[in-house]
Structure formats: C-alpha cells, structure tokens
C-alpha positions as a Markdown table, in Angstrom:
| # | Residue | x | y | z |
|---|---|---|---|---|
| 1 | Unk | -18.1 | -5.3 | -83.7 |
| 2 | Unk | -17.8 | -2.1 | -85.6 |
| 3 | Unk | -16.0 | 0.9 | -84.5 |
| 4 | Unk | -17.8 | 4.0 | -83.2 |
| 5 | Unk | -19.0 | 6.5 | -85.9 |
| 6 | Unk | -17.3 | 9.8 | -86.2 |
| 7 | Unk | -20.6 | 11.4 | -85.0 |
| 8 | Unk | -20.5 | 9.4 | -81.8 |
| 9 | Unk | -17.0 | 10.3 | -81.0 |
| 10 | Unk | -17.9 | 13.9 | -81.3 |
| 11 | Unk | -20.9 | 13.5 | -79.1 |
| 12 | Unk | -18.7 | 11.9 | -76.4 |
| 13 | Unk | -16.1 | 14.6 | -76.5 |
| 14 | Unk | -18.9 | 17.1 | -76.3 |
| 15 | Unk | -20.3 | 15.6 | -73.1 |
| 16 | Unk | -16.8 | 15.4 | -71.5 |
| 17 | Unk | -16.1 | 19.0 | -72.2 |
| 18 | Unk | -19.4 | 19.9 | -70.8 |
| 19 | Unk | -18.7 | 18.0 | -67.7 |
| 20 | Unk | -15.4 | 19.8 | -67.3 |
| 21 | Unk | -17.0 | 23.2 | -68.0 |
| 22 | Unk | -19.6 | 22.3 | -65.1 |
| 23 | Unk | -16.9 | 21.4 | -62.7 |
| 24 | Unk | -15.1 | 24.6 | -63.4 |
| 25 | Unk | -18.2 | 26.5 | -62.8 |
| 26 | Unk | -19.0 | 24.9 | -59.5 |
| 27 | Unk | -15.3 | 25.1 | -58.1 |
| 28 | Unk | -15.4 | 28.7 | -57.1 |
| 29 | Unk | -18.7 | 28.2 | -55.3 |
| 30 | Unk | -17.2 | 25.1 | -53.3 |
| 31 | Unk | -14.0 | 27.0 | -52.6 |
| 32 | Unk | -15.9 | 30.0 | -51.1 |
| 33 | Unk | -18.1 | 27.7 | -48.9 |
| 34 | Unk | -14.8 | 25.9 | -47.4 |
| 35 | Unk | -14.8 | 26.0 | -43.6 |
| 36 | Unk | -12.2 | 28.5 | -42.2 |
| 37 | Unk | -9.0 | 26.6 | -41.7 |
| 38 | Unk | -7.5 | 29.2 | -39.3 |
| 39 | Unk | -6.9 | 28.3 | -35.6 |
| 40 | Unk | -9.5 | 29.2 | -33.1 |
| 41 | Unk | -8.8 | 32.2 | -30.8 |
| 42 | Unk | -7.8 | 31.0 | -27.3 |
| 43 | Unk | -10.1 | 31.9 | -24.5 |
| 44 | Unk | -8.2 | 33.2 | -21.6 |
| 45 | Unk | -9.0 | 31.5 | -18.5 |
| 46 | Unk | -9.2 | 33.1 | -15.0 |
| 47 | Unk | -7.5 | 32.3 | -11.9 |
| 48 | Unk | -7.2 | 28.7 | -10.5 |
| 49 | Unk | -9.7 | 27.8 | -7.8 |
| 50 | Unk | -8.4 | 27.4 | -4.3 |
| 51 | Unk | -8.6 | 23.6 | -4.4 |
| 52 | Unk | -6.9 | 23.5 | -7.8 |
| 53 | Unk | -3.9 | 25.5 | -6.4 |
| 54 | Unk | -3.7 | 23.2 | -3.5 |
| 55 | Unk | -3.6 | 20.2 | -5.9 |
| 56 | Unk | -0.8 | 21.7 | -7.9 |
| 57 | Unk | 1.2 | 22.7 | -4.8 |
| 58 | Unk | 0.9 | 19.3 | -3.1 |
| 59 | Unk | 1.9 | 17.4 | -6.4 |
| 60 | Unk | 4.8 | 19.9 | -7.0 |
| 61 | Unk | 5.9 | 19.7 | -3.4 |
| 62 | Unk | 5.8 | 15.9 | -2.8 |
| 63 | Unk | 6.2 | 14.3 | -6.2 |
| 64 | Unk | 10.1 | 14.7 | -6.1 |
| 65 | Unk | 9.9 | 12.4 | -3.1 |
| 66 | Unk | 8.0 | 9.6 | -4.8 |
| 67 | Unk | 9.6 | 6.8 | -6.6 |
| 68 | Unk | 8.7 | 4.0 | -9.1 |
| 69 | Unk | 9.9 | 0.7 | -8.2 |
| 70 | Unk | 10.6 | -2.0 | -10.7 |
| 71 | Unk | 11.4 | -5.5 | -9.5 |
| 72 | Unk | 13.3 | -8.2 | -11.4 |
| 73 | Unk | 13.9 | -11.9 | -11.3 |
| 74 | Unk | 16.7 | -14.0 | -12.7 |
| 75 | Unk | 15.8 | -16.3 | -15.4 |
| 76 | Unk | 18.0 | -19.2 | -16.8 |
| 77 | Unk | 17.6 | -20.5 | -20.5 |
| 78 | Unk | 17.4 | -24.3 | -20.2 |
| 79 | Unk | 19.2 | -25.0 | -23.5 |
| 80 | Unk | 21.9 | -22.3 | -23.7 |
| 81 | Unk | 22.2 | -21.7 | -20.0 |
| 82 | Unk | 22.7 | -17.7 | -20.0 |
| 83 | Unk | 21.3 | -16.0 | -17.0 |
| 84 | Unk | 19.2 | -12.8 | -17.6 |
| 85 | Unk | 17.0 | -10.4 | -15.5 |
| 86 | Unk | 13.4 | -10.1 | -16.5 |
| 87 | Unk | 10.7 | -7.8 | -15.3 |
| 88 | Unk | 8.8 | -9.1 | -12.2 |
| 89 | Unk | 6.5 | -6.4 | -11.1 |
| 90 | Unk | 6.1 | -2.7 | -10.3 |
| 91 | Unk | 5.0 | -0.5 | -7.5 |
| 92 | Unk | 5.6 | 2.9 | -5.8 |
| 93 | Unk | 7.5 | 4.0 | -2.8 |
| 94 | Unk | 8.8 | 7.4 | -1.2 |
| 95 | Unk | 11.9 | 8.8 | 0.1 |
| 96 | Unk | 12.1 | 8.4 | 3.9 |
| 97 | Unk | 15.4 | 10.2 | 4.9 |
| 98 | Unk | 18.4 | 11.9 | 3.5 |
| 99 | Unk | 20.3 | 8.6 | 3.8 |
| 100 | Unk | 18.6 | 7.2 | 0.9 |
| 101 | Unk | 16.1 | 4.9 | 2.7 |
| 102 | Unk | 12.8 | 4.2 | 0.5 |
| 103 | Unk | 9.6 | 2.9 | 2.1 |
| 104 | Unk | 7.2 | 0.8 | 0.2 |
| 105 | Unk | 5.0 | -2.4 | 0.6 |
| 106 | Unk | 6.5 | -5.7 | 1.3 |
| 107 | Unk | 4.4 | -7.3 | -1.4 |
| 108 | Unk | 5.9 | -5.0 | -4.0 |
| 109 | Unk | 9.5 | -6.4 | -3.5 |
| 110 | Unk | 8.6 | -9.9 | -2.0 |
| 111 | Unk | 10.7 | -12.6 | -3.9 |
| 112 | Unk | 12.3 | -9.9 | -6.0 |
| 113 | Unk | 16.0 | -10.7 | -6.9 |
| 114 | Unk | 16.7 | -7.1 | -8.2 |
| 115 | Unk | 15.1 | -3.7 | -7.4 |
| 116 | Unk | 15.4 | -0.6 | -9.4 |
| 117 | Unk | 14.2 | 2.8 | -8.4 |
| 118 | Unk | 13.2 | 5.5 | -10.8 |
| 119 | Unk | 13.0 | 9.1 | -9.5 |
| 120 | Unk | 10.9 | 11.9 | -10.7 |
| 121 | Unk | 13.7 | 13.3 | -12.9 |
| 122 | Unk | 13.8 | 10.0 | -14.6 |
| 123 | Unk | 17.2 | 8.9 | -13.1 |
| 124 | Unk | 17.4 | 5.2 | -12.3 |
| 125 | Unk | 19.1 | 3.7 | -9.3 |
| 126 | Unk | 19.8 | 0.3 | -8.0 |
| 127 | Unk | 18.3 | -0.5 | -4.5 |
| 128 | Unk | 18.5 | -3.2 | -2.0 |
| 129 | Unk | 16.0 | -4.3 | 0.7 |
| 130 | Unk | 17.4 | -3.6 | 4.1 |
| 131 | Unk | 14.4 | -4.5 | 6.2 |
| 132 | Unk | 10.9 | -5.9 | 6.0 |
| 133 | Unk | 8.0 | -6.7 | 8.3 |
| 134 | Unk | 5.5 | -8.7 | 6.2 |
| 135 | Unk | 2.9 | -8.8 | 9.1 |
| 136 | Unk | 2.4 | -5.1 | 8.4 |
| 137 | Unk | 3.3 | -5.2 | 4.6 |
| 138 | Unk | 6.2 | -2.8 | 5.0 |
| 139 | Unk | 9.6 | -2.8 | 3.6 |
| 140 | Unk | 12.6 | -0.5 | 3.5 |
| 141 | Unk | 15.0 | -0.2 | 0.7 |
| 142 | Unk | 18.4 | 1.6 | 0.5 |
| 143 | Unk | 19.7 | 3.6 | -2.6 |
| 144 | Unk | 23.3 | 4.8 | -2.5 |
| 145 | Unk | 22.7 | 8.3 | -4.1 |
| 146 | Unk | 24.5 | 11.6 | -3.0 |
| 147 | Unk | 23.3 | 13.0 | 0.4 |
| 148 | Unk | 20.3 | 15.3 | 0.2 |
| 149 | Unk | 19.8 | 14.5 | -3.6 |
| 150 | Unk | 16.1 | 13.9 | -3.0 |
| 151 | Unk | 14.0 | 15.4 | -0.4 |
| 152 | Unk | 12.5 | 13.1 | 2.4 |
| 153 | Unk | 8.7 | 13.2 | 2.3 |
| 154 | Unk | 7.1 | 15.4 | 5.0 |
| 155 | Unk | 5.5 | 13.2 | 7.9 |
| 156 | Unk | 2.1 | 13.8 | 9.5 |
| 157 | Unk | 0.0 | 11.9 | 11.9 |
| 158 | Unk | -2.9 | 9.5 | 11.6 |
| 159 | Unk | -4.2 | 9.8 | 15.1 |
| 160 | Unk | -6.4 | 12.8 | 14.4 |
| 161 | Unk | -7.7 | 11.9 | 11.0 |
| 162 | Unk | -11.5 | 12.8 | 10.3 |
| 163 | Unk | -13.9 | 10.9 | 7.9 |
| 164 | Unk | -14.5 | 13.5 | 5.0 |
| 165 | Unk | -11.2 | 15.2 | 5.0 |
| 166 | Unk | -9.6 | 15.5 | 1.6 |
| 167 | Unk | -6.7 | 13.3 | 0.9 |
| 168 | Unk | -4.2 | 12.8 | -2.2 |
| 169 | Unk | -2.5 | 9.6 | -3.5 |
| 170 | Unk | 0.7 | 9.8 | -5.7 |
| 171 | Unk | 2.0 | 6.7 | -7.4 |
| 172 | Unk | 2.5 | 4.7 | -10.5 |
| 173 | Unk | -0.8 | 3.0 | -11.5 |
| 174 | Unk | -0.4 | 0.5 | -14.4 |
| 175 | Unk | 3.1 | 1.8 | -14.8 |
| 176 | Unk | 2.0 | 5.4 | -15.6 |
| 177 | Unk | 4.7 | 7.5 | -13.9 |
| 178 | Unk | 3.8 | 9.8 | -11.0 |
| 179 | Unk | 0.1 | 10.1 | -11.2 |
| 180 | Unk | -1.9 | 12.3 | -8.7 |
| 181 | Unk | -5.6 | 11.2 | -7.6 |
| 182 | Unk | -7.7 | 12.9 | -5.1 |
| 183 | Unk | -10.5 | 11.9 | -2.8 |
| 184 | Unk | -11.4 | 11.9 | 0.9 |
| 185 | Unk | -11.0 | 9.8 | 4.0 |
| 186 | Unk | -14.1 | 7.4 | 3.5 |
| 187 | Unk | -13.8 | 5.6 | 6.8 |
| 188 | Unk | -11.2 | 4.8 | 9.5 |
| 189 | Unk | -10.1 | 1.7 | 11.8 |
| 190 | Unk | -10.6 | -0.6 | 8.8 |
| 191 | Unk | -9.1 | -4.2 | 9.1 |
| 192 | Unk | -7.2 | -5.7 | 6.1 |
| 193 | Unk | -5.1 | -8.8 | 5.7 |
| 194 | Unk | -1.4 | -8.9 | 5.2 |
| 195 | Unk | 0.5 | -11.3 | 3.0 |
| 196 | Unk | 1.2 | -13.4 | 6.2 |
| 197 | Unk | -2.5 | -13.6 | 6.8 |
| 198 | Unk | -2.1 | -11.4 | 9.9 |
| 199 | Unk | -4.7 | -8.7 | 10.6 |
| 200 | Unk | -3.6 | -5.1 | 9.7 |
| 201 | Unk | -5.9 | -3.0 | 12.1 |
| 202 | Unk | -6.5 | 0.7 | 12.0 |
| 203 | Unk | -6.3 | 0.9 | 8.1 |
| 204 | Unk | -7.5 | 4.2 | 6.5 |
| 205 | Unk | -10.2 | 3.7 | 3.8 |
| 206 | Unk | -10.2 | 6.2 | 0.9 |
| 207 | Unk | -12.0 | 6.8 | -2.4 |
| 208 | Unk | -8.9 | 8.2 | -4.0 |
| 209 | Unk | -8.3 | 6.0 | -6.9 |
| 210 | Unk | -5.7 | 3.3 | -6.1 |
| 211 | Unk | -4.7 | 0.8 | -8.8 |
| 212 | Unk | -2.2 | -1.8 | -9.5 |
| 213 | Unk | 1.2 | 0.0 | -9.4 |
| 214 | Unk | 0.0 | 2.5 | -6.5 |
| 215 | Unk | 0.9 | 0.0 | -3.8 |
| 216 | Unk | 3.7 | 1.4 | -1.6 |
| 217 | Unk | 3.0 | 5.0 | -2.5 |
| 218 | Unk | 2.0 | 7.8 | -0.2 |
| 219 | Unk | -1.5 | 8.9 | 1.0 |
| 220 | Unk | -1.2 | 12.5 | 1.9 |
| 221 | Unk | -3.3 | 15.1 | 3.6 |
| 222 | Unk | -4.2 | 18.5 | 2.2 |
| 223 | Unk | -1.1 | 19.9 | 3.7 |
| 224 | Unk | 1.0 | 17.5 | 1.7 |
| 225 | Unk | 2.0 | 15.4 | 4.7 |
| 226 | Unk | 2.3 | 11.6 | 4.7 |
| 227 | Unk | -0.7 | 10.1 | 6.5 |
| 228 | Unk | -0.5 | 6.5 | 5.1 |
| 229 | Unk | 1.0 | 4.0 | 2.8 |
| 230 | Unk | -1.3 | 2.9 | 0.1 |
| 231 | Unk | -1.4 | -1.0 | 0.2 |
| 232 | Unk | -4.6 | -2.6 | -1.1 |
| 233 | Unk | -8.0 | -2.1 | -3.0 |
| 234 | Unk | -11.2 | -3.9 | -2.8 |
| 235 | Unk | -12.4 | -4.6 | -6.3 |
| 236 | Unk | -13.7 | -7.7 | -8.0 |
| 237 | Unk | -12.0 | -6.4 | -11.2 |
| 238 | Unk | -8.6 | -5.7 | -9.9 |
| 239 | Unk | -9.1 | -1.9 | -10.8 |
| 240 | Unk | -10.1 | 1.0 | -8.5 |
| 241 | Unk | -13.7 | 0.8 | -7.4 |
| 242 | Unk | -13.4 | 3.6 | -5.0 |
| 243 | Unk | -12.5 | 1.5 | -1.9 |
| 244 | Unk | -8.7 | 1.7 | -1.2 |
| 245 | Unk | -6.8 | 1.1 | 2.0 |
| 246 | Unk | -3.7 | 2.5 | 3.5 |
| 247 | Unk | -1.5 | 1.6 | 6.5 |
| 248 | Unk | -1.6 | 4.6 | 9.0 |
| 249 | Unk | 1.5 | 6.7 | 9.2 |
| 250 | Unk | 1.7 | 6.4 | 13.1 |
| 251 | Unk | 2.2 | 2.6 | 12.5 |
| 252 | Unk | 4.7 | 3.3 | 9.7 |
| 253 | Unk | 6.7 | 5.7 | 11.8 |
| 254 | Unk | 6.8 | 3.2 | 14.6 |
| 255 | Unk | 8.0 | 0.3 | 12.4 |
| 256 | Unk | 10.3 | 1.9 | 9.8 |
| 257 | Unk | 13.0 | 3.2 | 12.2 |
| 258 | Unk | 13.2 | -0.4 | 13.7 |
| 259 | Unk | 13.6 | -1.9 | 10.3 |
| 260 | Unk | 16.3 | 0.6 | 9.4 |
| 261 | Unk | 18.1 | -0.2 | 12.8 |
| 262 | Unk | 17.6 | -4.0 | 12.8 |
| 263 | Unk | 16.7 | -5.1 | 9.4 |
| 264 | Unk | 13.8 | -6.8 | 10.7 |
| 265 | Unk | 10.9 | -6.0 | 13.1 |
| 266 | Unk | 11.7 | -7.7 | 16.4 |
| 267 | Unk | 8.7 | -8.2 | 18.4 |
| 268 | Unk | 8.9 | -8.4 | 22.2 |
| 269 | Unk | 7.6 | -11.6 | 23.7 |
| 270 | Unk | 6.0 | -12.9 | 27.0 |
| 271 | Unk | 7.2 | -16.6 | 26.5 |
| 272 | Unk | 3.6 | -18.2 | 26.0 |
| 273 | Unk | 2.0 | -20.6 | 23.8 |
| 274 | Unk | -1.7 | -19.6 | 23.1 |
| 275 | Unk | -4.5 | -22.0 | 22.6 |
| 276 | Unk | -5.3 | -22.6 | 18.9 |
| 277 | Unk | -8.3 | -20.4 | 17.9 |
| 278 | Unk | -10.2 | -23.5 | 16.6 |
| 279 | Unk | -10.3 | -24.7 | 20.2 |
| 280 | Unk | -10.9 | -21.5 | 22.2 |
| 281 | Unk | -14.5 | -21.1 | 21.5 |
| 282 | Unk | -15.3 | -24.9 | 22.7 |
| 283 | Unk | -13.1 | -24.3 | 25.8 |
| 284 | Unk | -14.8 | -21.0 | 26.5 |
| 285 | Unk | -18.3 | -22.6 | 26.3 |
| 286 | Unk | -17.3 | -25.7 | 28.4 |
| 287 | Unk | -15.4 | -23.8 | 31.1 |
| 288 | Unk | -17.1 | -20.4 | 30.9 |
| 289 | Unk | -13.9 | -18.6 | 29.9 |
| 290 | Unk | -13.7 | -14.8 | 29.3 |
| 291 | Unk | -12.6 | -13.4 | 26.0 |
| 292 | Unk | -8.9 | -13.4 | 25.8 |
| 293 | Unk | -5.8 | -15.4 | 25.1 |
| 294 | Unk | -5.9 | -18.8 | 26.9 |
| 295 | Unk | -2.6 | -20.3 | 27.6 |
| 296 | Unk | -1.5 | -23.7 | 26.8 |
| 297 | Unk | 2.1 | -23.3 | 27.3 |
| 298 | Unk | 4.7 | -21.2 | 29.3 |
| 299 | Unk | 8.2 | -21.0 | 28.6 |
| 300 | Unk | 10.4 | -21.8 | 31.4 |
| 301 | Unk | 12.2 | -18.9 | 33.0 |
| 302 | Unk | 10.4 | -16.7 | 30.4 |
| 303 | Unk | 8.6 | -13.4 | 31.3 |
| 304 | Unk | 5.2 | -15.0 | 31.8 |
| 305 | Unk | 6.5 | -17.9 | 34.0 |
| 306 | Unk | 8.5 | -15.4 | 36.2 |
| 307 | Unk | 5.3 | -13.5 | 36.7 |
| 308 | Unk | 3.4 | -16.7 | 37.8 |
| 309 | Unk | 1.4 | -17.4 | 34.7 |
| 310 | Unk | 0.2 | -20.9 | 34.4 |
| 311 | Unk | -1.1 | -22.8 | 31.4 |
| 312 | Unk | -4.3 | -25.0 | 31.0 |
| 313 | Unk | -3.4 | -28.8 | 31.4 |
| 314 | Unk | -4.9 | -32.1 | 31.8 |
| 315 | Unk | -4.6 | -34.2 | 34.9 |
| 316 | Unk | -4.1 | -37.9 | 35.0 |
| 317 | Unk | -7.9 | -38.5 | 34.7 |
| 318 | Unk | -8.0 | -36.5 | 31.5 |
| 319 | Unk | -9.7 | -33.5 | 33.2 |
| 320 | Unk | -8.7 | -30.1 | 32.2 |
| 321 | Unk | -7.3 | -28.0 | 34.9 |
| 322 | Unk | -7.7 | -24.4 | 34.7 |
| 323 | Unk | -5.0 | -22.0 | 33.5 |
| 324 | Unk | -4.5 | -18.3 | 32.9 |
| 325 | Unk | -6.4 | -16.2 | 30.3 |
| 326 | Unk | -4.9 | -12.8 | 29.4 |
| 327 | Unk | -7.7 | -10.4 | 29.0 |
| 328 | Unk | -5.9 | -7.1 | 28.7 |
| 329 | Unk | -2.4 | -5.5 | 28.4 |
| 330 | Unk | -2.2 | -2.1 | 30.4 |
| 331 | Unk | -6.0 | -2.1 | 30.6 |
| 332 | Unk | -6.5 | -2.4 | 26.7 |
| 333 | Unk | -8.7 | -5.4 | 26.1 |
| 334 | Unk | -7.3 | -8.4 | 23.9 |
| 335 | Unk | -10.0 | -10.6 | 22.5 |
| 336 | Unk | -7.5 | -13.0 | 20.8 |
| 337 | Unk | -3.8 | -13.6 | 20.1 |
| 338 | Unk | -3.9 | -11.2 | 17.3 |
| 339 | Unk | -4.9 | -8.3 | 19.6 |
| 340 | Unk | -2.1 | -9.4 | 22.0 |
| 341 | Unk | 0.5 | -9.3 | 19.2 |
| 342 | Unk | -0.7 | -5.8 | 18.1 |
| 343 | Unk | -0.3 | -4.5 | 21.7 |
| 344 | Unk | 3.2 | -6.2 | 22.1 |
| 345 | Unk | 4.2 | -4.6 | 18.7 |
| 346 | Unk | 3.7 | -1.2 | 20.2 |
| 347 | Unk | 6.5 | -2.0 | 22.7 |
| 348 | Unk | 10.1 | -2.9 | 22.9 |
| 349 | Unk | 12.2 | -5.6 | 24.7 |
| 350 | Unk | 12.8 | -4.5 | 28.3 |
| 351 | Unk | 9.5 | -2.6 | 28.6 |
| 352 | Unk | 7.4 | -3.3 | 31.6 |
| 353 | Unk | 3.7 | -4.1 | 31.0 |
| 354 | Unk | 0.7 | -4.9 | 33.2 |
| 355 | Unk | -1.3 | -8.0 | 32.2 |
| 356 | Unk | -5.0 | -8.6 | 33.3 |
| 357 | Unk | -5.2 | -12.2 | 33.9 |
| 358 | Unk | -8.2 | -14.5 | 34.9 |
| 359 | Unk | -8.0 | -18.1 | 36.4 |
| 360 | Unk | -11.1 | -20.0 | 37.8 |
| 361 | Unk | -13.1 | -16.8 | 37.6 |
| 362 | Unk | -10.7 | -14.7 | 39.6 |
| 363 | Unk | -9.1 | -11.7 | 38.0 |
| 364 | Unk | -5.8 | -10.2 | 38.9 |
| 365 | Unk | -3.1 | -8.0 | 37.4 |
| 366 | Unk | 0.6 | -8.9 | 37.2 |
| 367 | Unk | 3.6 | -6.9 | 36.0 |
| 368 | Unk | 5.7 | -8.5 | 33.2 |
| 369 | Unk | 9.1 | -7.3 | 31.7 |
| 370 | Unk | 9.2 | -8.1 | 27.9 |
| 371 | Unk | 11.9 | -10.0 | 26.5 |
| 372 | Unk | 13.3 | -9.9 | 22.9 |
| 373 | Unk | 11.7 | -12.4 | 20.4 |
| 374 | Unk | 13.9 | -14.7 | 18.3 |
C-alpha cells in the first residue's frame, strides 16, 4: 500500500479548512436564531373564587386535627431470634378531645401490636388502643401529649344531611400525608358491612376520592365540621371509583364517649335467643309469622322473661308451639335481629323500652327494662 501523495494531502487539508470556514460562517446565524433563554414573565392571577377560598379555609382549619396512623407488628427471626417491629399498615384518624383521644376505624388498628401517630407538624407519637367497637368499625386511641397541643375536630351532625351538598375528605391516601379531596353527598342511608359481618346502616355515600390510607379520616361539610368517618370504598380495583362510604357522625358521637369510658361498647340486652335467620323464612311460611325476631330462647330472670315473653318450642308430639315475635321497639319496626340490635345500641342499660310483640296472631305491647350485656 503506497502513502498518500503530497498533492492529496494538500487537497484534504483544503477541504478541512473549508469546512471550518463554513462552520464559522454559519455560527453567528445559529446563535442569532437561538430561542430566548430568559424566564417568562409571570401573569398575575386575580382573587380566588369563593369555593376555592372555602377549600383553603377548611383545610387550614381542620388539617391540624387530622393524623396519620402507622401500625406495626412484632417479627421474630427464626435463626438469630431477635425481635423487631415491622410496618403493618397505615390509615388516618382525627383528634377527638383535648385529652389526646384519636378516633379511627377499627380495621386500621386491628391486630396491631404497635401504633404510631404522625401529626400535621410531622411530630410522631406512640399511641395505644383504649376502646373499640368492631360492629361499627370504630376505635379510639390515646396519645399522651401536652394538653391542648392539638385542636379537637369540630363536630357537626348527620341527621340533616342533603344529597348534593358539598363535602371534603382529609386523610393519607397511599401514605401521602394530609391530602384534601372534595365531592358531594351522593346518597344517604346506605348499608355497608363491618369486619364482623354486621350491617352498618345509615352510611353516607360520597364521590369525594377515598383511597387506601383514607380509612379513619374525617368527612367534613362545607363549614369544616365532622359529618362522618371515612371507612370503605366500592371499587373492583381497590382504588377510588367515586363511591366511598362514611359512618355518620351522629353514630360516632354516640359510640365514642362510651368507648372512652368503658373501653368497649356495652350493648344492653333483653335476655333472648333469636331464631336463626336460615329457619325464620321457613317458619314464617308455615305458621304465617309476621316480620320480626322470633324467639327460641328466653333467659330465666332476664328482662324479656320478666316481661312475660315466651319462646317457640316443641311439644311431646314434635309439634311447634307458638312463641313470641318482636316486631317493633318503641314503635320502630324491626324486621330481623340486626334491626333489633341497632335499636338496642341506641340505648343504655337501665333504659325502659316498649316492645311490640305478636303471638298466635295477637299483638300486644310490653314494657322491658334493659340490662347490661356481658
């Protein structure tokens, strides 16, 4: 292979020089056409709309009363045998009173061996469960912080809610601290199921986005008052689909003080055993029974026995002898045992109630004094 000739080398150098000259000639043109790199001027906005101002006001007012709840479980290493705490789940809650009581869902703290509460100022506090009522998916925690450190949430009422009114939800969806979502009351008096499979009736349905982590957080009206405790969503994917549910505040305000006082919700009792729902429909068809709670047992010396109530029974010939069916409590109809429990939960031991009872097609009313349950 022969080396390039002297003339070839000169030609190559000439082309390179021409390329450099061309690039130098183009540079000023490219530099002059470069986009302006200076920041854009800021367009000043006008005043906030009235609803925006209310969103801001509600969040600033209530968010200091909302907490992020983290639960932990104890894990033991099989080989080295050390014990350590591992995260179990998260949820939301809110400050109930100046004594440091926090309200949340029972399912948020269920089976937790440790509970930590994070406040809006990012301070973290150890908490303990002082009371729970799984049938209503409610629990109360206690945090030992200085008195009046964090404001209790303003309490509203749920008895006068209207479909279409504006609502706010504050919580920690997917662990994102102190998130505000807005929506409306979509429906009232919905029925959802608690962790114990008991019905929670009168639930509020809302389209305010509620996601995992929102559970136990507050549902607020446009005045920033608590109207419900966010507890469930209806979604095939597990994320918000615009159908969320909250336990109404009137129910919460009835249950929480008793959890703080007693550590559990002590339901007053009548001293009865109801017929299993699987057999109620059959017996109703065979004997023409009304809707209500058919009795198959009455506790001796209990409230129902003292009022003269009698259970269904079988005689020596195997025939069913008619007993009592409770059809109403203080004129409020009860179609099944769940209805009866709901009515009893509104009262306390020692209260006097009036039962509507049917036996053999004859209706009567009897007065019963409720007794504390076990």
